[in-house]
C-alpha positions as CSV (number, residue, x, y, z in Angstrom):
1,M,31.2,-12.2,-27.3
2,N,27.7,-12.1,-25.7
3,E,27.0,-8.3,-25.9
4,P,23.6,-8.2,-24.1
5,A,24.7,-10.5,-21.2
6,E,27.9,-8.1,-21.0
7,R,25.4,-5.0,-20.9
8,N,23.4,-6.9,-18.0
9,A,26.6,-7.5,-16.1
10,A,28.0,-3.9,-16.5
11,L,25.1,-2.1,-15.6
12,A,24.9,-4.5,-12.6
13,A,28.2,-3.6,-11.6
14,R,28.0,-0.1,-12.1
15,D,24.7,0.1,-10.0
16,L,26.5,-2.0,-7.2
17,S,29.5,0.5,-7.1
18,V,27.3,3.7,-6.5
19,V,23.5,2.7,-5.6
20,W,22.3,1.9,-2.1
21,H,19.0,0.0,-2.7
22,P,15.8,0.1,-0.5
23,C,14.7,-2.6,2.0
24,T,18.0,-4.7,0.8
25,Q,20.9,-5.9,2.9
26,M,23.4,-5.0,0.1
27,K,25.8,-7.8,1.2
28,D,23.4,-10.2,-0.4
29,H,24.2,-8.9,-3.7
30,E,27.8,-10.5,-3.5
31,W,25.7,-13.8,-4.6
32,L,22.2,-12.8,-5.3
33,P,22.2,-11.5,-8.9
34,M,20.9,-7.8,-9.6
35,I,18.5,-7.7,-12.3
36,P,19.0,-4.9,-14.9
37,V,15.7,-3.7,-16.6
38,R,16.1,-2.4,-20.2
39,R,12.1,-2.0,-21.0
40,G,8.5,-2.7,-19.7
41,E,5.6,-3.3,-21.6
42,G,2.3,-4.4,-20.0
43,V,3.0,-6.9,-16.8
44,W,6.3,-7.6,-18.3
45,L,9.8,-6.1,-17.6
46,E,12.8,-7.1,-19.6
47,D,16.6,-7.1,-19.4
48,F,19.3,-6.6,-21.9
49,E,19.4,-10.2,-22.8
50,G,15.7,-10.3,-23.7
51,N,14.8,-12.3,-20.6
52,R,11.3,-11.3,-19.5
53,Y,9.9,-11.1,-16.0
54,L,6.0,-11.0,-15.1
55,D,5.7,-8.4,-12.8
56,A,3.6,-10.0,-10.2
57,I,3.9,-7.5,-7.6
58,S,3.1,-4.5,-9.7
59,S,6.8,-3.0,-8.9
60,W,5.9,-2.5,-5.2
61,W,2.2,-2.3,-5.7
62,V,2.3,1.0,-7.7
63,N,1.4,-0.3,-11.3
64,L,-2.1,-0.5,-12.2
65,F,-2.4,-0.5,-16.0
66,G,0.9,-1.9,-17.0
67,H,4.2,-0.7,-17.8
68,C,4.5,2.0,-20.6
69,N,0.7,2.2,-20.6
70,P,0.1,4.1,-24.0
71,R,-2.8,6.3,-22.6
72,I,-0.8,7.5,-19.8
73,N,2.2,7.9,-21.6
74,A,0.0,10.1,-24.2
75,A,-1.0,12.2,-21.2
76,L,2.2,12.9,-20.1
77,R,3.5,13.9,-23.5
78,G,0.9,16.5,-23.5
79,Q,1.6,17.8,-20.1
80,L,5.4,18.1,-21.2
81,D,4.7,20.6,-23.8
82,T,2.6,22.9,-21.3
83,L,4.2,22.7,-17.9
84,E,6.4,20.3,-16.0
85,H,6.3,21.8,-12.2
86,T,5.4,24.9,-10.5
87,I,5.4,26.1,-6.8
88,L,2.0,25.4,-5.4
89,A,2.2,28.0,-2.7
90,G,0.3,30.9,-4.0
91,F,0.2,29.5,-7.7
92,T,-1.8,26.8,-9.0
93,H,-2.5,24.9,-12.5
94,P,-5.0,23.0,-14.2
95,A,-3.9,19.8,-13.5
96,A,-3.8,19.9,-9.7
97,V,-7.3,21.5,-9.5
98,E,-8.9,18.9,-11.7
99,L,-7.1,16.1,-9.9
100,A,-8.3,17.4,-6.6
101,E,-11.8,17.8,-8.1
102,R,-11.9,14.3,-9.5
103,L,-10.8,12.8,-6.1
104,V,-13.2,14.5,-4.1
105,A,-15.9,13.1,-6.6
106,V,-14.6,9.4,-6.3
107,T,-13.7,9.1,-2.7
108,P,-16.2,8.5,0.0
109,P,-18.7,11.3,0.9
110,G,-17.4,14.1,3.2
111,L,-14.1,14.1,1.9
112,E,-13.8,17.7,0.2
113,R,-10.3,19.0,0.5
114,C,-7.0,17.5,-0.9
115,F,-3.6,18.3,0.4
116,F,-1.0,16.9,-1.9
117,A,2.3,15.3,-1.0
118,D,5.2,13.5,-2.7
119,N,4.9,9.8,-1.3
120,G,2.8,7.6,1.1
121,S,5.0,8.1,4.2
122,S,4.7,11.7,3.6
123,A,1.0,11.7,3.3
124,I,0.8,9.8,6.7
125,E,2.9,12.4,8.2
126,V,0.6,15.1,7.0
127,A,-2.4,13.2,8.3
128,L,-1.1,12.8,11.7
129,K,0.2,16.4,11.9
130,M,-2.9,17.7,10.6
131,S,-5.0,15.7,13.2
132,F,-3.0,16.9,15.9
133,H,-3.2,20.4,14.7
134,Y,-6.9,20.3,14.4
135,W,-7.6,19.3,17.9
136,L,-4.6,22.1,19.0
137,N,-6.7,24.8,17.0
138,Q,-9.8,23.5,18.5
139,G,-8.4,23.9,22.2
140,H,-7.6,20.4,22.9
141,P,-3.8,20.6,23.3
142,G,-3.9,17.3,25.3
143,K,-4.8,15.3,22.2
144,T,-1.4,14.0,21.5
145,K,-1.5,10.3,20.8
146,F,-2.5,8.0,18.0
147,I,-4.0,4.3,18.5
148,T,-2.6,1.8,15.9
149,L,-3.0,-1.8,15.0
150,E,-0.6,-4.4,15.8
151,N,1.0,-5.6,12.7
152,S,0.4,-2.4,11.0
153,Y,2.6,-0.7,8.5
154,H,2.3,3.0,7.4
155,G,5.8,4.0,6.0
156,E,9.6,4.7,7.0
157,T,9.5,8.4,7.9
158,L,9.8,8.8,11.7
159,G,5.9,9.6,12.2
160,A,4.7,7.0,9.7
161,L,7.1,4.5,11.5
162,A,5.9,5.4,14.9
163,V,2.3,4.3,14.1
164,G,3.4,1.3,12.4
165,N,4.0,-2.2,14.2
166,V,6.1,-4.4,12.3
167,E,9.3,-4.9,14.4
168,L,11.5,-5.7,11.4
169,Y,11.1,-2.1,10.3
170,R,10.4,-0.2,13.6
171,D,12.4,-1.6,16.4
172,T,15.8,-0.4,15.5
173,Y,14.5,3.2,15.5
174,G,12.4,2.7,18.6
175,P,14.4,5.5,20.6
176,L,13.6,8.1,17.8
177,L,9.9,7.3,17.8
178,M,7.0,9.0,19.6
179,E,4.9,6.9,22.0
180,T,1.9,5.2,20.3
181,L,-1.1,3.2,21.8
182,R,-1.4,-0.4,20.3
183,V,-4.5,-2.8,20.2
184,P,-4.4,-6.2,18.7
185,S,-5.2,-6.6,14.9
186,P,-8.6,-8.0,13.7
187,D,-6.3,-10.1,11.4
188,A,-8.5,-13.1,10.3
189,Y,-5.5,-15.5,10.5
190,Q,-5.8,-15.5,14.2
191,R,-9.5,-16.7,14.4
192,E,-10.4,-19.8,16.1
193,A,-11.7,-23.0,14.2
194,G,-15.0,-22.3,13.0
195,E,-15.1,-18.7,13.9
196,S,-15.8,-16.2,10.9
197,A,-13.8,-13.4,10.0
198,A,-16.5,-11.2,10.9
199,D,-17.0,-12.5,14.6
200,Y,-13.3,-12.5,15.1
201,A,-13.2,-8.8,14.0
202,R,-15.9,-8.0,16.4
203,R,-14.1,-9.9,19.1
204,A,-10.7,-8.0,18.5
205,F,-12.7,-4.7,18.2
206,T,-13.4,-5.2,22.0
207,H,-9.7,-4.2,22.5
208,M,-10.1,-0.9,20.4
209,E,-13.3,0.0,22.4
210,A,-11.6,-0.3,25.8
211,M,-8.5,1.8,24.6
212,L,-10.7,4.6,23.1
213,E,-12.9,4.5,26.7
214,Q,-9.9,4.7,28.5
215,H,-7.5,7.1,26.6
216,A,-9.9,9.3,24.1
217,E,-9.3,12.6,25.8
218,E,-5.4,12.2,25.0
219,V,-5.8,10.7,21.4
220,C,-6.0,12.5,18.2
221,A,-6.8,9.7,16.0
222,V,-7.0,5.9,15.1
223,I,-4.9,5.1,12.1
224,V,-5.8,1.8,9.9
225,E,-5.0,0.1,6.4
226,P,-8.3,-0.8,5.6
227,L,-9.1,-4.5,5.1
228,V,-5.7,-5.6,4.7
229,Q,-2.1,-5.0,6.5
230,C,-0.1,-5.2,3.3
231,A,3.6,-5.0,4.5
232,G,2.2,-7.1,7.6
233,S,2.3,-10.3,5.6
234,M,-0.7,-9.3,3.6
235,R,-3.0,-10.4,6.8
236,M,-6.6,-9.5,6.0
237,Y,-9.8,-8.6,8.1
238,D,-13.5,-8.2,8.1
239,P,-15.2,-4.7,7.0
240,V,-17.2,-4.9,10.0
241,Y,-14.2,-3.8,12.0
242,L,-14.4,-0.5,10.0
243,S,-17.8,0.1,10.7
244,L,-17.3,-0.5,14.3
245,L,-14.5,1.8,14.3
246,R,-16.2,4.7,12.6
247,D,-18.8,4.5,15.0
248,A,-16.7,4.7,18.0
249,C,-14.4,7.2,17.0
250,D,-17.8,9.5,16.4
251,R,-18.6,8.5,20.1
252,H,-15.4,9.1,21.6
253,G,-14.4,12.3,19.6
254,V,-11.4,10.9,17.8
255,H,-10.1,10.9,14.3
256,L,-10.1,8.1,11.9
257,I,-7.2,8.0,9.5
258,A,-7.6,5.4,6.7
259,D,-4.2,4.5,5.1
260,E,-5.4,3.3,1.7
261,I,-2.0,3.9,0.1
262,A,-1.5,0.1,-1.0
263,V,-5.4,-0.7,-1.1
264,G,-6.9,2.0,-2.8
265,F,-7.8,2.3,-6.4
266,G,-9.5,-1.0,-7.1
267,R,-7.1,-3.3,-5.2
268,T,-9.6,-4.7,-2.7
269,G,-12.5,-5.2,-5.0
270,T,-14.1,-1.6,-4.8
271,L,-12.4,1.5,-5.9
272,F,-11.4,2.5,-2.2
273,A,-11.6,-0.5,0.8
274,C,-13.5,1.8,2.8
275,E,-16.6,1.6,0.5
276,Q,-17.0,-2.1,1.9
277,A,-17.8,-0.9,5.1
278,G,-19.7,2.1,3.9
279,I,-17.8,4.5,5.8
280,S,-16.0,7.8,5.1
281,P,-12.9,8.6,7.4
282,D,-11.9,11.9,8.7
283,F,-8.6,11.6,6.6
284,M,-7.7,9.3,3.8
285,C,-4.1,8.9,2.6
286,L,-3.6,8.1,-1.1
287,S,-0.3,7.1,-3.2
288,K,1.1,4.3,-5.1
289,G,-1.5,3.4,-7.8
290,L,-2.7,7.2,-7.9
291,T,-0.5,7.7,-10.7
292,G,-0.9,4.4,-12.1
293,G,2.7,3.7,-11.1
294,Y,4.4,6.4,-13.0
295,L,5.6,9.3,-10.9
296,P,5.8,10.0,-7.1
297,L,2.4,11.8,-5.6
298,S,0.1,11.5,-2.7
299,T,-2.8,13.3,-1.3
300,V,-4.6,13.5,2.1
301,L,-8.2,14.0,1.5
302,T,-10.1,15.5,4.6
303,G,-13.4,17.4,5.2
304,E,-14.7,21.0,5.5
305,S,-14.7,21.0,9.3
306,V,-11.2,20.0,9.4
307,Y,-10.2,22.6,6.7
308,N,-12.3,25.4,8.6
309,A,-10.1,24.7,11.7
310,F,-7.0,26.2,10.1
311,Y,-8.8,29.0,8.1
312,D,-8.1,32.1,10.1
313,E,-6.5,35.5,10.2
314,Y,-2.7,35.1,9.6
315,E,-1.6,36.7,12.9
316,N,-3.5,33.9,14.8
317,L,-0.9,31.5,13.6
318,T,-3.3,28.6,13.2
319,A,-2.1,27.9,9.4
320,F,-0.9,24.3,8.3
321,L,2.6,25.1,7.4
322,H,3.6,21.9,5.9
323,S,5.1,21.9,2.4
324,H,6.9,19.5,-0.1
325,S,9.0,21.1,-2.8
326,Y,7.4,19.0,-5.6
327,T,3.7,19.3,-4.1
328,G,1.0,18.9,-6.6
329,N,3.8,18.3,-9.4
330,A,2.0,18.9,-12.9
331,L,3.6,15.7,-14.7
332,A,2.5,13.6,-11.5
333,C,-1.1,15.1,-11.5
334,R,-1.5,14.5,-15.2
335,A,-0.5,10.8,-15.0
336,A,-3.0,10.6,-11.9
337,L,-5.8,11.9,-14.1
338,A,-4.9,9.7,-16.9
339,T,-5.3,6.7,-14.5
340,L,-8.6,7.9,-13.0
341,D,-9.6,8.5,-17.1
342,I,-9.1,4.6,-17.5
343,F,-11.4,3.9,-14.4
344,A,-13.9,6.1,-15.7
345,S,-14.0,4.6,-19.2
346,D,-13.4,0.9,-18.4
347,D,-15.0,-1.2,-16.1
348,V,-12.0,-1.8,-14.3
349,I,-13.6,-3.0,-11.0
350,G,-15.9,-5.4,-12.8
351,H,-13.0,-6.9,-15.0
352,N,-10.8,-7.1,-11.6
353,R,-13.7,-9.1,-10.1
354,E,-13.2,-11.7,-13.0
355,L,-9.5,-11.6,-12.8
356,A,-9.7,-12.0,-8.9
357,E,-12.0,-15.2,-9.2
358,H,-9.6,-16.6,-11.8
359,M,-6.7,-16.2,-9.6
360,A,-8.5,-17.7,-6.6
361,Q,-9.4,-20.7,-8.8
362,A,-5.9,-21.1,-10.3
363,S,-4.6,-20.9,-6.8
364,E,-6.9,-23.4,-5.2
365,P,-4.7,-26.6,-5.7
366,L,-1.9,-24.9,-3.5
367,R,-4.3,-24.9,-0.4
368,E,-3.8,-28.8,-0.1
369,H,0.1,-28.2,0.0
370,P,1.4,-29.7,3.3
371,N,3.3,-26.6,4.0
372,V,0.5,-24.0,3.2
373,A,-1.6,-22.9,6.1
374,E,-3.9,-20.3,4.6
375,I,-4.7,-18.9,1.1
376,R,-6.5,-15.4,1.5
377,Q,-7.7,-13.1,-0.9
378,T,-9.1,-9.4,-0.8
379,G,-9.9,-8.5,-4.5
380,M,-6.8,-8.3,-6.5
381,I,-4.3,-9.4,-3.5
382,L,-4.0,-12.9,-2.8
383,A,-1.6,-14.6,-0.2
384,I,-0.3,-17.8,0.6
385,E,0.9,-18.4,4.2
386,L,3.9,-21.1,4.1
387,V,4.4,-22.9,7.4
388,R,6.5,-25.5,8.7
389,D,3.8,-27.6,10.3
390,K,0.2,-27.3,8.8
391,Q,-1.8,-28.4,11.7
392,S,-0.2,-26.3,14.3
393,R,0.7,-23.4,12.0
394,E,4.4,-23.4,13.3
395,P,6.2,-20.8,11.0
396,F,9.5,-21.6,9.3
397,P,12.2,-19.8,11.5
398,W,12.7,-16.5,9.7
399,Q,16.4,-16.9,9.4
400,E,15.9,-19.7,6.9
401,R,14.4,-17.0,4.4
402,R,12.3,-19.4,3.0
403,G,10.6,-16.6,0.9
404,L,13.9,-15.7,-0.6
405,R,13.9,-19.4,-2.3
406,V,10.7,-18.8,-3.6
407,Y,11.9,-15.5,-5.0
408,R,15.1,-16.8,-6.7
409,E,13.2,-20.0,-8.3
410,A,10.5,-17.7,-9.8
411,L,13.0,-15.4,-11.2
412,R,14.4,-18.7,-12.9
413,H,10.9,-19.0,-14.4
414,G,10.5,-15.3,-15.4
415,V,8.2,-14.1,-12.7
416,I,8.8,-11.5,-10.0
417,L,7.6,-12.6,-6.7
418,R,8.9,-10.8,-3.5
419,P,7.6,-12.7,-0.4
420,L,7.1,-10.9,2.8
421,G,8.9,-13.4,5.0
422,N,7.2,-16.8,4.5
423,V,4.1,-15.3,2.7
424,V,3.9,-15.6,-0.9
425,Y,1.5,-12.9,-2.6
426,F,0.2,-11.9,-5.9
427,M,-0.8,-8.1,-6.5
428,P,-0.4,-8.1,-10.4
429,P,-1.4,-5.1,-12.7
430,Y,-4.9,-5.1,-13.7
431,V,-4.2,-5.7,-17.4
432,I,-2.8,-9.2,-16.4
433,S,-4.4,-11.8,-18.7
434,R,-5.9,-15.0,-17.5
435,D,-3.1,-17.1,-19.1
436,E,-0.6,-14.7,-17.2
437,I,-2.1,-15.4,-14.1
438,D,-2.0,-19.2,-14.8
439,L,2.1,-18.7,-15.2
440,M,2.1,-16.7,-12.2
441,V,0.5,-19.2,-10.0
442,R,2.3,-22.3,-11.5
443,V,5.8,-20.5,-10.9
444,A,4.7,-19.8,-7.5
445,G,4.1,-23.5,-7.0
446,Y,7.4,-24.3,-8.2
447,G,9.0,-21.7,-5.9
448,I,7.1,-23.3,-2.9
449,R,8.2,-26.9,-3.6
450,K,11.9,-25.4,-3.8
451,A,11.4,-23.5,-0.7
452,V,10.1,-26.1,1.7
453,A,12.2,-28.9,0.1
454,D,14.6,-29.3,3.3
């Protein structure tokens, strides 16, 4: 009797009898094995048989400093003995206050107020509502629309979905969604031969400028993912676009919402992606890495002028009446504080730059593969675009699920890769070693060869 194997199989069977998994066609699991996880440590997850899997995608981009990080664990143990949660309406607690203070201190200038929520999509909803409500309180009820980039993704709740433009997630729910204004993405993959990413970003910005000139009076805000459109196949663009956008939003009287949910906290080579353009948004949405991957928490940071537009006598009904039951959860705030402690005490950004350079060097041989159209990288995010024809960049048909072949082959070699369509990407925890990067890239190579074999 193989007891560990039986425990793997038993847990998978129990799961499939009661759990409906996210972003999954459940019928696939008739032939695609579920992977039970018994424990985690560092960049590794382990099943009941002792099989280990390198978490190359940081468990959906949330885990910064490894599974079961001892410093975050210790902070949570201390918090457990003090307070687990309390209502945040009319009450407060040290962890929430300290976290807000420290986020204000480390984010770009002018972001002076924190509004806590539960997850990334919720943060987007808060920012959208807050922007609209600000203009309403300021006597501009006609500002009801948002401008978004093509290929953008901002979450799965209805407001967040409406301002996203990845059809796979959005189209089914189209009849339920508010109308938005879309402009072409500055995605550098679309640039002409010989054209720099910065020049393409400037060229793409003419569409945004034209949209603002035509519609500013009815637009609340422009919402973007700074530098990397993560769920949109990890497409990347030059920081100059953000500089141009900040200036245009100021000129046209429109808010700028920076969705740094996936790209914040060191992912792009700076603590926040907006820093690379030297800008401050009107609203910055944070989640995912905020708690180091431990607990659900998000926040929207904004400035004093926005806050003051809601600060009034109660009977004027200008208050922002948005709430979540677990807003400012003490345990989640403590995990976030422990995460910020690691950034404060260790040279995380400097170390990440060294790891990113090693990841680039290790991946360079894949650039010559006949089915690799591009390898692109921004900080600790590296993406490999697979195509049917390298010269024309003709993609593989999505129905062939080539990325799934990469995923399955990588699991056989002990690495978790979850390609976005035909784009293989690395977004590992920051505690990954150079040897583990080499393994991750080598296994991706195995998966790519397997995926394009026929």
